[in-house]
N, C-alpha and C positions, 0 to 999 in steps of 0.2 A: 539649473542643475539639480536643485533640490526636489523639484517636481519630477524629473525623469528617474533621479534616484529613489524616488518613491513610490514610482510606478513599477519600476523594474523587479525588485524583489517580490511584490504583490504579484505580478505575472507569472515569475518564476515559481512562486509558492503554490499559486494555483494548479500550474501546469506540473509540477511534481506531486501534488496530490491528488490530481486525476491521473497520472500515470501510475502512482503507487497504491492507491484505492484497490483497482481490480487484483492487482498482483497479490496484496496482502490478503485480500479475500478468498483467493485462489490458494494461497500458501495456508492461511487457517484451515479452509475445508480439506485441503490434503492432508495436513497434520492431523486433524480430528479424525479422518478415514484411516491414516496408519496408526494412531492410538487404537481405534476402535478393533482393527484388524489384528493388531499385535495381542489384544486383551481376548479377542475370540480364538486366536491360534494358540493361546495357552491353554 
């Protein structure tokens, strides 16, 4: 049980990181473009 409980969080963390990383990169890119456009529109 200790082995399975040790493997499950590790796999779920890697899956969560793999899912979150492109989303965060896209959000950062969109946020930077939004700030850039807001500055240029002023």
